[in-house]
KOLTOR-442405 format. One line per field, with one value per residue (C-alpha): chain; residue number from 1; residue in three letters; x, z, y. Coordinates in Angstrom, 3 decimals, decimal comma. Each point is the difference from the previous one (the first is absolute). Example, Ala and Ser with C-alpha at 12.3 -4.5 7.8 and 13.67 -1.06 7.14 Angstrom:
residues 2
chain = (A A) $
n = (1 2) $
res = (ALA SER) $
xx = (12,300 1,370) $
zz = (7,800 -0,660) $
yy = (-4,500 3,440) $
END
This chain:
residues 250
chain = (A A A A A A A A A A A A A A A A A A A A A A A A A A A A A A A A A A A A A A A A A A A A A A A A A A A A A A A A A A A A A A A A A A A A A A A A A A A A A A A A A A A A A A A A A A A A A A A A A A A A A A A A A A A A A A A A A A A A A A A A A A A A A A A A A A A A A A A A A A A A A A A A A A A A A A A A A A A A A A A A A A A A A A A A A A A A A A A A A A A A A A A A A A A A A A A A A A A A A A A A A A A A A A A A A A A A A A A A A A A A A A A A A A A A A A A A A A A A A A A A A A A A A A A A A A) $
n = (1 2 3 4 5 6 7 8 9 10 11 12 13 14 15 16 17 18 19 20 21 22 23 24 25 26 27 28 29 30 31 32 33 34 35 36 37 38 39 40 41 42 43 44 45 46 47 48 49 50 51 52 53 54 55 56 57 58 59 60 61 62 63 64 65 66 67 68 69 70 71 72 73 74 75 76 77 78 79 80 81 82 83 84 85 86 87 88 89 90 91 92 93 94 95 96 97 98 99 100 101 102 103 104 105 106 107 108 109 110 111 112 113 114 115 116 117 118 119 120 121 122 123 124 125 126 127 128 129 130 131 132 133 134 135 136 137 138 139 140 141 142 143 144 145 146 147 148 149 150 151 152 153 154 155 156 157 158 159 160 161 162 163 164 165 166 167 168 169 170 171 172 173 174 175 176 177 178 179 180 181 182 183 184 185 186 187 188 189 190 191 192 193 194 195 196 197 198 199 200 201 202 203 204 205 206 207 208 209 210 211 212 213 214 215 216 217 218 219 220 221 222 223 224 225 226 227 228 229 230 231 232 233 234 235 236 237 238 239 240 241 242 243 244 245 246 247 248 249 250) $
res = (UNK UNK UNK UNK UNK UNK UNK UNK UNK UNK UNK UNK UNK UNK UNK UNK UNK UNK UNK UNK UNK UNK UNK UNK UNK UNK UNK UNK UNK UNK UNK UNK UNK UNK UNK UNK UNK UNK UNK UNK UNK UNK UNK UNK UNK UNK UNK UNK UNK UNK UNK UNK UNK UNK UNK UNK UNK UNK UNK UNK UNK UNK UNK UNK UNK UNK UNK UNK UNK UNK UNK UNK UNK UNK UNK UNK UNK UNK UNK UNK UNK UNK UNK UNK UNK UNK UNK UNK UNK UNK UNK UNK UNK UNK UNK UNK UNK UNK UNK UNK UNK UNK UNK UNK UNK UNK UNK UNK UNK UNK UNK UNK UNK UNK UNK UNK UNK UNK UNK UNK UNK UNK UNK UNK UNK UNK UNK UNK UNK UNK UNK UNK UNK UNK UNK UNK UNK UNK UNK UNK UNK UNK UNK UNK UNK UNK UNK UNK UNK UNK UNK UNK UNK UNK UNK UNK UNK UNK UNK UNK UNK UNK UNK UNK UNK UNK UNK UNK UNK UNK UNK UNK UNK UNK UNK UNK UNK UNK UNK UNK UNK UNK UNK UNK UNK UNK UNK UNK UNK UNK UNK UNK UNK UNK UNK UNK UNK UNK UNK UNK UNK UNK UNK UNK UNK UNK UNK UNK UNK UNK UNK UNK UNK UNK UNK UNK UNK UNK UNK UNK UNK UNK UNK UNK UNK UNK UNK UNK UNK UNK UNK UNK UNK UNK UNK UNK UNK UNK UNK UNK UNK UNK UNK UNK UNK UNK UNK UNK UNK UNK) $
xx = (0,000 1,322 -0,336 -0,358 1,984 -1,353 1,878 1,175 1,354 1,680 1,755 1,420 1,080 1,681 2,003 0,900 0,998 2,174 1,767 0,743 1,465 2,069 1,287 1,170 1,767 1,502 1,383 1,384 3,403 0,600 -0,383 3,633 2,528 0,746 -3,295 -2,139 -3,665 -0,687 1,675 -2,193 -3,044 0,962 0,535 -3,381 -1,784 1,459 -1,015 -3,567 -0,212 1,533 -2,873 -2,720 -0,860 -0,062 2,110 -3,020 1,998 1,605 -1,936 -2,349 -0,748 3,244 2,235 3,020 1,102 -1,202 0,908 0,459 3,545 0,239 3,434 0,752 -2,002 -2,354 -3,252 -1,813 -0,166 3,726 0,495 2,717 3,032 3,796 0,618 2,326 -0,858 2,713 0,636 -2,060 -2,945 -3,515 -2,350 -3,714 -1,227 -3,740 -1,657 -3,491 -0,459 -3,089 -1,162 -2,999 -1,321 0,526 2,708 2,411 2,044 2,775 2,945 3,037 3,017 3,397 3,425 2,962 3,007 0,510 -2,334 0,130 -2,063 -2,417 -0,998 -0,251 -2,346 -2,086 -0,346 -0,795 -2,734 -1,545 -0,434 -1,456 -2,383 -1,292 -0,873 -1,635 -2,336 -0,533 -1,026 -2,986 -1,440 -3,155 -3,689 -1,711 3,126 0,438 2,727 0,679 0,981 2,786 1,069 0,063 2,018 2,687 0,186 0,127 2,812 2,021 -0,261 0,740 3,319 0,628 -0,430 -1,691 -3,253 -0,294 -3,566 -0,098 0,120 -2,136 -0,981 -2,969 -2,387 1,148 -1,521 -0,354 1,585 3,204 -1,742 -3,596 -2,137 0,421 2,997 2,000 1,866 2,867 -1,492 -3,503 -2,552 -1,360 -3,595 -0,124 -0,053 -1,451 -0,806 1,996 -1,949 1,038 1,186 1,504 3,664 2,158 3,626 1,434 3,253 1,679 2,388 2,059 2,911 2,904 -0,400 -3,002 -3,000 0,065 0,647 0,196 -0,423 2,705 -0,641 -0,271 -3,487 0,752 2,942 -0,962 2,818 0,255 0,363 2,769 2,016 -0,410 -0,574 -3,431 -1,246 -3,098 -1,548 -3,212 -2,188 -3,113 -2,491 -3,369 -2,706 -1,125 -3,048 1,952 3,123 2,411 2,145 3,203 0,188 3,634 1,816 3,726 1,685 3,382) $
zz = (0,000 -0,971 2,821 -0,103 2,807 2,321 0,587 3,368 -1,635 -2,744 2,541 1,739 -3,341 -0,944 3,211 -0,632 -3,565 1,097 2,479 -2,913 -1,958 2,969 0,575 -3,604 0,420 3,278 -1,377 -3,289 1,373 1,511 -3,343 -0,923 -0,527 3,086 1,851 0,249 -0,903 3,543 1,388 -2,261 1,340 3,616 -0,729 -1,710 2,788 2,638 -2,015 -0,211 3,713 0,923 -1,873 1,986 -2,982 -0,895 -2,507 -1,631 -2,084 3,054 0,815 -2,982 -0,974 1,770 -1,763 2,304 -0,645 0,013 -3,631 -3,229 -1,330 -3,583 -1,646 -3,750 -1,548 2,981 -1,053 3,346 3,527 0,534 3,651 1,723 0,742 0,341 -3,643 -0,157 -2,661 -2,524 -2,551 -3,119 1,792 -0,053 2,927 0,414 3,463 0,367 3,283 1,470 3,115 2,198 1,980 2,316 -2,049 -3,498 -2,534 -2,324 -2,598 -2,422 -1,720 -1,562 -1,810 0,970 -1,628 2,074 -1,063 -3,763 -2,015 -3,674 -2,700 -0,290 3,652 -0,293 -2,970 1,879 3,065 -1,972 -2,089 2,775 2,000 -3,022 -0,591 3,551 -0,734 -3,298 2,083 2,645 -2,697 -0,802 3,507 0,012 0,634 -2,876 -1,296 0,529 1,448 -3,528 -1,051 2,595 -0,978 -3,715 0,506 2,007 -2,507 -3,044 1,439 1,217 -3,193 -2,165 1,871 -0,449 3,669 1,227 1,958 2,796 -0,122 3,063 2,374 0,174 1,921 2,336 2,104 3,475 3,228 3,300 -1,766 -1,996 -2,902 -0,824 -3,135 -2,803 -1,593 -2,189 -2,684 -2,013 -3,257 -1,368 -2,231 0,147 1,110 1,948 3,688 3,014 -0,397 2,094 2,543 2,414 3,300 -1,471 0,902 -2,131 -0,346 -3,503 -0,293 -3,286 0,338 -3,185 -1,267 -2,279 -1,682 -0,424 2,298 1,412 3,702 2,553 3,752 2,255 2,487 2,851 -1,292 -0,393 -2,214 -3,654 -2,553 -3,757 -1,840 -2,255 2,786 -1,473 2,463 1,075 1,404 2,031 0,745 1,961 1,345 2,165 -1,915 0,946 -2,589 0,619 -1,334 -3,061 -0,217 2,471 3,080 0,645 3,677 -0,279 -1,747 -0,623 2,407 -1,744) $
yy = (0,000 3,438 2,495 3,780 1,597 2,692 3,255 -1,318 -3,143 1,999 2,227 -3,079 -1,447 3,278 -0,214 -3,641 0,821 2,903 -2,282 -2,340 2,917 1,119 -3,529 -0,207 3,334 -1,221 -3,262 1,314 1,170 -3,455 -1,771 -0,443 -2,757 -2,083 0,229 -3,129 -0,072 -1,219 3,132 2,139 -1,833 0,692 3,703 0,258 -1,856 2,294 3,062 -1,303 -0,775 3,358 1,667 -1,809 -2,148 -3,681 -1,978 -1,648 -2,469 -1,596 -3,159 0,357 -3,620 -0,863 2,535 0,464 3,595 3,608 0,745 -1,886 0,430 -1,264 0,076 -0,111 -2,860 -0,277 1,664 0,119 -1,428 -0,371 -0,998 2,061 -2,145 0,161 0,934 3,000 2,534 0,719 2,732 -0,608 -1,607 1,351 -0,592 0,547 0,939 -0,695 0,944 0,153 2,131 -0,090 3,021 -0,277 -2,895 1,440 -0,776 1,760 -1,884 0,926 -1,636 1,615 -1,414 1,393 -0,123 -1,189 2,073 0,153 -2,199 -0,898 1,679 -2,917 0,296 3,790 -0,449 -2,563 2,227 3,144 -1,555 -2,075 3,198 1,774 -2,911 0,502 3,618 -0,935 -2,153 2,679 2,509 -2,206 0,369 2,097 -0,616 -1,792 -1,695 -3,730 -2,191 -1,248 3,529 -0,071 -3,513 0,777 3,186 -1,841 -2,839 2,265 2,098 -2,989 -2,000 3,034 0,130 -3,730 -0,872 -3,161 0,406 -2,555 -1,332 -2,220 2,993 3,119 3,101 0,101 1,989 1,012 1,292 -1,821 -2,972 -0,076 -1,703 0,903 -0,003 0,828 -1,679 2,413 -1,982 1,474 -1,237 0,194 1,677 3,533 0,499 -3,258 -0,866 1,813 3,678 2,464 2,042 2,774 -1,437 -3,166 -0,565 -2,284 -1,021 0,200 -1,933 -0,904 -2,938 -0,044 -2,065 0,810 -3,387 -2,250 0,344 -3,527 -0,579 -2,804 -0,221 -1,420 -2,788 2,522 0,786 3,709 0,950 0,526 0,124 0,474 -3,298 1,297 1,664 3,478 2,851 1,231 3,314 0,837 3,385 0,542 2,786 0,057 2,173 1,515 0,599 3,595 1,887 1,132 -2,166 -1,518 0,620 -1,944 -0,972 -1,179 2,887 -0,095 2,377 0,062) $
END
């Protein structure tokens, strides 16, 4: 069921979303060669707790950490561990923060030191694909308009669109209706209405779109070993367009 949020709920979600943005800004200087993804997780968790909020991902269906830390060919749900980042890596930090029962969610891909041109291209155009989707958010449009815009942009730049994973509604729960795929057809799917809040999150690959899940039940990697990038915003449908609850602060 798709829910329309009240003004009170939206204010709490704005706060949760801003905490997500501030956490991304906080962790960015630590993303450098030599730090482990587990150390990044601990820093993020402490930031969340220090702001009277909850690391929603921790314990979700047994997930053991406060963030997802996905390196290079890991698309999503990378579990923080003892891997030390090295120059040339890219890493996606995906976090959901709860504040007084309401959630904010955003993912961003970061470069570690100097990265090659292929990874720069992947990051640039995955981020741009996100905003192509966001531009479709306004009352009367449909979820398929968002999906089609992301797919068209990604494929026009020869990037693979992962189809097994998608965006989603958000509110009291991390994942609510509707699903927001990164591929689809214009003028299809649920109609957007003011007060809906959704997460738009292109997950694109530099190679083919095919992925597999590791035995841990979480980590999703590209089949061909090519790098992947992932960018996500929490977005409100307003009376005449959209509001991004998780703005970049850098």
